C-alpha atoms as one frame of an Amber mdcrd trajectory, in Angstrom:
protein
-163.461-120.882  87.966-162.382-117.341  87.084-162.978-114.466  88.735-163.659
-110.962  88.545-161.563-108.274  90.115-163.164-104.887  90.355-161.776-102.137
  90.388-160.781-100.963  93.970-158.552-103.627  94.131-155.296-104.082  91.141
-155.417-105.591  87.811-152.576-107.344  89.460-154.255-110.052  91.370-154.907
-111.354  87.621-151.577-112.561  86.906-150.976-113.074  90.912-154.144-115.610
  91.287-152.858-117.342  87.565-151.836-120.533  88.959-155.327-120.460  90.403
-158.109-118.927  88.583-156.541-119.267  84.760-159.102-117.034  83.007-159.128
-113.832  85.590-159.608-110.219  84.809-159.670-107.035  85.659-162.150-104.105
  85.226-159.589-101.491  84.328-158.087-104.690  82.132-161.239-104.964  80.858
-162.540-101.432  80.282-164.776-101.292  82.049-163.886-100.126  85.375-166.195
 -97.158  85.282-168.572 -98.930  84.250-172.386 -99.245  86.860-172.636-101.385
  88.741-176.231-103.796  86.564-173.567-103.838  83.833-170.880-105.388  85.655
-173.438-107.905  86.991-174.772-108.988  84.061-170.402-109.271  82.523-170.046
-110.926  85.062-172.780-113.286  84.571-172.825-113.303  81.525-169.009-114.662
  81.502-169.473-117.340  84.739-167.336-115.153  86.525-167.484-114.438  90.518
-167.009-111.250  91.371-164.207-109.891  93.657-164.977-106.771  95.512-164.250
-104.490  98.825-167.692-102.366  98.043-171.044-103.859  99.578-173.034-102.856
  96.040-172.406-106.245  94.319-173.438-107.634  97.848-176.636-105.320  97.476
-177.332-107.222  93.963-176.824-109.642  94.958-179.803-110.334  97.608-181.829
-108.175  95.248-181.396-109.947  92.078-179.983-113.052  94.176-177.237-115.216
  91.783-175.142-116.281  89.695-173.313-114.299  89.446-171.281-115.252  93.154
-169.710-112.426  94.989-166.532-112.932  97.597-166.283-109.664  99.524-163.524
-108.555 101.621-164.341-106.429 104.777-161.367-105.520 105.647-159.805-101.825
 106.337-156.559-100.016 103.754-154.314-103.342 103.347-151.899-104.406 100.531
-152.778-105.467  97.706-149.688-108.343  99.391-152.342-108.127 102.026-155.289
-108.772  99.555-153.017-112.192  98.244-152.459-113.737 101.585-156.053-113.745
 102.184-157.292-114.918  99.243-154.958-117.119  98.902-155.761-118.881 102.512
-158.928-118.737 102.103-158.558-121.212  99.484-160.574-123.975 100.978-163.472
-122.042 101.841-163.553-120.406  98.413-163.944-123.930  96.597-166.091-125.418
  98.909-168.149-121.952  97.964-167.698-122.353  94.727-169.028-125.830  95.047
-172.560-125.003  96.454-175.148-123.757  94.362-177.143-122.548  97.834-174.371
-120.166  98.126-173.670-116.360  96.572-172.450-114.827  99.060-168.490-115.268
 100.217-167.555-113.014 102.834-164.241-113.102 104.584-162.686-109.974 106.781
């Protein structure tokens, strides 16, 4: 599975998750950090990415447009990149089940 980290998350997460998700990317590294949500949505769909975000925008798009792409929505207040990494690593088994279930489009992590 490939992750596409939204602009509201650190680009360092790509490197930090290279062991689990080696083909992941960040919008900043793709020079897409200022693109419209629909452009990013379509890119993620075409390139088979799962979007990881802290915004509700992609959750809303998923409800309107369906999936793919799948969305992992981090719903936690201000926290460090290290805390985000720890949370995502702790949720690895939940994320794997989410990726494998074709009936699920949104995974919410708190």
